[in-house]
C-alpha positions in Angstrom: -187.6 99.8 118.0 -184.3 101.7 118.2 -183.5 104.5 115.8 -180.6 104.9 113.5 -177.9 107.4 112.7 -177.7 108.1 108.9 -174.5 109.4 107.3 -173.1 109.9 103.8 -169.7 110.5 102.2 -170.0 111.8 98.7 -167.6 113.2 96.1 -166.4 113.4 92.6 -165.8 109.6 92.2 -168.4 107.9 94.3 -171.0 108.3 97.1 -171.7 106.0 100.1 -174.6 106.2 102.5 -174.7 104.1 105.7 -176.8 103.6 108.8 -175.6 102.8 112.3 -177.4 101.8 115.5 -176.9 103.7 118.8 -173.9 101.5 119.7 -172.1 102.6 116.5 -172.6 99.3 114.7 -173.1 99.7 110.9 -176.4 98.2 109.9 -176.5 98.9 106.2 -174.3 100.4 103.5 -175.1 101.5 99.9 -172.6 102.6 97.3 -173.2 104.6 94.1 -171.6 106.9 91.6 -170.5 110.5 92.1 -172.8 112.9 94.0 -170.8 116.0 93.1 -173.2 118.3 91.2 -170.3 120.0 89.4 -169.4 116.6 87.9 -172.8 115.0 87.2 -175.2 117.8 87.5 -177.5 118.6 90.5 -180.5 116.5 89.3 -178.3 113.4 88.8 -176.5 114.0 92.2 -179.8 114.1 94.2 -181.2 111.1 92.3 -178.1 109.1 93.3 -178.3 110.2 97.0 -182.1 109.6 97.1 -181.6 106.1 95.7 -178.8 105.2 98.1 -180.7 106.5 101.2 -183.8 104.5 100.1 -181.7 101.4 99.7 -180.2 101.8 103.2 -183.6 102.5 104.8 -185.0 99.4 103.1 -182.2 97.3 104.5 -182.7 98.5 108.1 -186.5 98.1 108.1 -188.8 100.2 110.2 -186.4 102.2 112.2 -186.7 106.0 112.7 -183.8 108.3 111.7 -182.4 110.1 114.8 -180.1 112.4 112.8 -178.3 112.7 109.5 -174.8 114.0 108.4 -173.9 114.3 104.8 -170.4 115.3 103.6 -170.2 116.1 99.9 -168.0 117.8 97.4 -169.1 121.4 96.9 -170.8 121.9 100.2 -168.3 124.6 101.1 -170.3 126.8 98.8 -173.4 128.5 100.2 -175.5 127.9 97.1 -174.8 124.2 97.3 -175.8 124.0 101.0 -179.1 125.8 100.2 -180.0 123.4 97.4 -179.1 120.3 99.3 -180.9 121.5 102.4 -184.1 122.0 100.5 -183.8 118.6 99.0 -183.2 116.8 102.3 -186.0 118.7 104.1 -188.4 117.6 101.4 -187.2 114.0 101.2 -186.5 113.3 104.9 -188.6 115.9 106.7 -187.8 119.4 107.9 -187.9 118.3 111.5 -184.9 115.9 111.2 -181.6 117.2 112.6 -179.3 117.4 109.5 -175.7 118.6 109.2 -174.2 119.3 105.8 -170.4 119.6 105.5 -167.7 119.5 102.8 -166.6 115.9 102.4 -163.1 116.7 103.6 -164.4 117.9 106.9 -165.6 114.4 107.7 -161.9 113.5 108.1 -161.4 116.3 110.7 -164.3 114.8 112.6 -162.3 111.6 113.0 -159.7 113.7 114.9 -162.4 115.3 117.1 -166.2 115.7 116.8 -165.6 119.5 116.7 -163.8 119.0 113.4 -160.4 120.1 114.6 -156.8 119.3 113.7 -155.4 118.4 110.3 -156.3 116.0 107.4 -154.7 115.0 104.1 -156.3 113.3 101.1 -154.3 111.7 98.3 -156.6 109.9 96.0 -157.3 110.8 92.4 -156.6 114.4 93.6 -154.8 115.8 96.7 -155.7 118.4 99.4 -154.8 119.2 103.0 -157.0 121.0 105.5 -156.6 122.3 109.1 -158.8 123.9 111.7 -157.7 125.3 115.0 -159.4 125.6 118.4 -161.1 128.9 117.5 -162.5 127.7 114.2 -160.0 129.3 111.8 -159.5 127.1 108.8 -156.6 126.7 106.3 -156.6 124.8 103.1 -153.7 123.7 100.8 -154.0 122.2 97.4 -157.2 120.8 96.0 -156.8 122.9 92.9 -157.5 120.1 90.4 -155.3 118.6 87.7 -155.0 121.8 85.7 -153.3 123.7 88.6 -152.0 121.0 91.0 -153.1 117.8 92.6 -149.5 117.1 93.4 -148.8 113.8 95.1 -152.1 112.3 94.0 -152.7 109.2 92.0 -153.4 111.4 88.9 -150.1 113.3 89.5 -148.0 110.1 89.9 -149.6 108.6 86.8 -149.2 111.8 84.8 -145.5 112.1 85.8 -145.0 108.4 85.0 -146.5 108.8 81.5 -144.8 112.1 80.7 -141.4 111.1 81.9 -141.5 107.6 80.3 -142.2 109.2 76.9 -139.4 111.6 77.5 -137.1 108.7 78.4 -138.0 107.0 75.1 -136.6 110.1 73.4 -133.5 110.1 75.6 -134.6 113.2 77.5 -135.0 111.6 80.9 -133.6 108.9 83.1 -133.8 105.3 81.7 -136.9 103.4 82.8 -138.5 100.0 82.4 -142.0 101.5 82.2 -142.2 101.9 78.4 -143.6 98.5 77.6 -145.9 98.6 80.6 -147.3 102.0 79.4 -148.1 100.7 76.0 -149.7 97.5 77.3 -151.7 99.2 80.0 -153.3 101.7 77.7 -153.5 99.4 74.7 -151.2 101.5 72.5 -149.5 99.9 69.5 -146.6 102.4 69.4 -145.2 105.3 71.4 -146.2 107.6 68.5 -149.8 106.6 69.1 -149.5 107.9 72.6 -149.5 111.5 71.3 -153.1 111.5 70.0 -154.3 109.1 72.8 -153.2 111.3 75.7 -154.1 114.6 74.0 -157.7 113.4 73.2 -160.3 115.5 75.0 -162.1 112.4 76.2 -159.2 111.3 78.4 -160.3 111.7 82.0 -158.4 112.3 85.1 -159.6 109.0 86.6 -158.5 107.1 83.5 -155.0 108.5 83.8 -154.8 108.0 87.5 -155.3 104.2 87.1 -151.6 104.1 85.8 -150.3 105.1 89.3 -149.9 101.6 90.6 -147.7 100.7 87.6 -145.4 103.5 88.6 -145.4 102.4 92.2 -144.6 98.8 91.2 -141.7 99.9 89.0 -140.3 101.9 91.9 -140.2 98.8 94.0 -138.2 97.0 91.3 -135.3 99.5 91.3 -136.6 101.7 88.4 -134.8 104.9 89.2 -137.2 107.1 87.3 -140.2 105.6 88.9 -138.5 105.9 92.3 -137.8 109.6 91.7 -141.5 110.1 91.0 -142.6 108.4 94.2 -140.1 110.3 96.2 -141.3 113.6 94.7 -144.9 112.6 95.4 -144.1 112.1 99.1 -142.4 115.4 99.2 -145.4 117.2 97.6 -147.8 115.6 100.1 -145.6 116.6 103.0 -145.5 120.2 101.6 -149.3 120.3 101.6 -149.4 119.5 105.3 -146.5 121.8 106.1 -148.2 124.6 104.3 -151.3 124.2 106.4 -149.3 124.0 109.6 -147.3 127.2 108.7 -150.5 129.2 108.2 -152.7 127.8 110.9 -152.6 129.8 114.1 -152.0 128.0 117.4 -153.5 126.3 119.3 -154.6 123.5 117.1 -155.1 119.8 117.7 -151.9 117.9 116.9 -153.8 115.1 115.1 -153.9 114.3 111.4 -156.2 112.0 109.5 -154.9 110.6 106.2 -157.2 109.3 103.5 -157.4 108.4 99.9 -156.4 105.4 97.8 -152.7 106.4 97.4 -152.2 106.5 101.2 -154.4 103.5 101.9 -153.0 101.2 99.2 -149.4 102.3 98.8 -147.6 101.2 101.9 -144.3 102.7 100.8 -145.7 106.2 100.2 -147.6 106.0 103.5 -144.5 105.0 105.5 -142.2 107.5 103.7 -144.8 110.2 104.4 -145.3 109.6 108.1 -141.5 109.6 108.5 -141.3 113.2 107.2 -144.4 114.7 108.9 -144.1 116.8 112.0 -143.3 114.2 114.8 -145.7 116.1 117.1 -148.6 114.9 115.0 -150.6 111.9 116.0 -151.3 110.1 112.7 -154.5 108.2 111.8 -155.2 106.4 108.5 -158.9 106.5 107.6 -159.1 103.3 105.7 -162.8 103.7 105.1 -162.6 107.3 104.0 -164.8 109.9 105.6 -167.8 107.7 106.3 -166.9 107.2 109.9 -166.7 110.9 110.3 -170.2 111.2 109.1 -171.3 108.7 111.8 -169.5 110.7 114.5 -171.1 114.0 113.4 -174.6 112.4 113.1 -174.2 110.9 116.6 -173.3 114.3 118.0 -176.3 116.0 116.5 -178.6 114.1 118.7 
């Protein structure tokens, strides 16, 4: 019976493990919660990954694993690679060809199996990465909500919330988003928003869910919302431009875009590609980095 290629794409929000046959056909897919050890702890992260791999292997039946690529948040750090390597060698066997990479590098693999070119992620957070022909790597953004994440779903939502509350007080442009803000978060009054949004239990993901409301308002001629969307596009373009300015030639003139903002907000996607370097060949990774994991696993064999 033919073997399978096993791949995983894990991060701070969710983790996916899949298996493909030698023709690249996906045979099984399993989804689970975060596999970022800095979010859920290492023990919980490996439990999630072990469960998802077991689920996939159960679905494909008695097929041997040819190779495995796992992209995950945190794997840029040596200590993380050592811990994950030890786990996979114990769980899957030390003889299995395994490649561990930071999750964002899965997107570079979709440009070229050597992980070259550029990529941009705009999901709950935002980050851009580039690698040239000699292996030099440049990163921009990815600093988290305390220091950045400009142009991300969290940033769009945060700007929408802040500026709507400022508008209520006459300190910003008029907006129609006030009632939508109260309804979306179940707030009885604007005054109640102070304690709600300053509460320590408010999460980045919870705030980011408001981003589509801002985007919808922008399509309905809300000038404040439109200004936020325009600024988000400019920030994302700056992330890519920063990488290009600091990445030495030659580098592959391809960029893979990923993340919920770019996948689900057609207006932001179209505005962005119109301001990116016209020399770049643009690809939207609608399935995130999982396809990159397949490509890298395939090239291990």
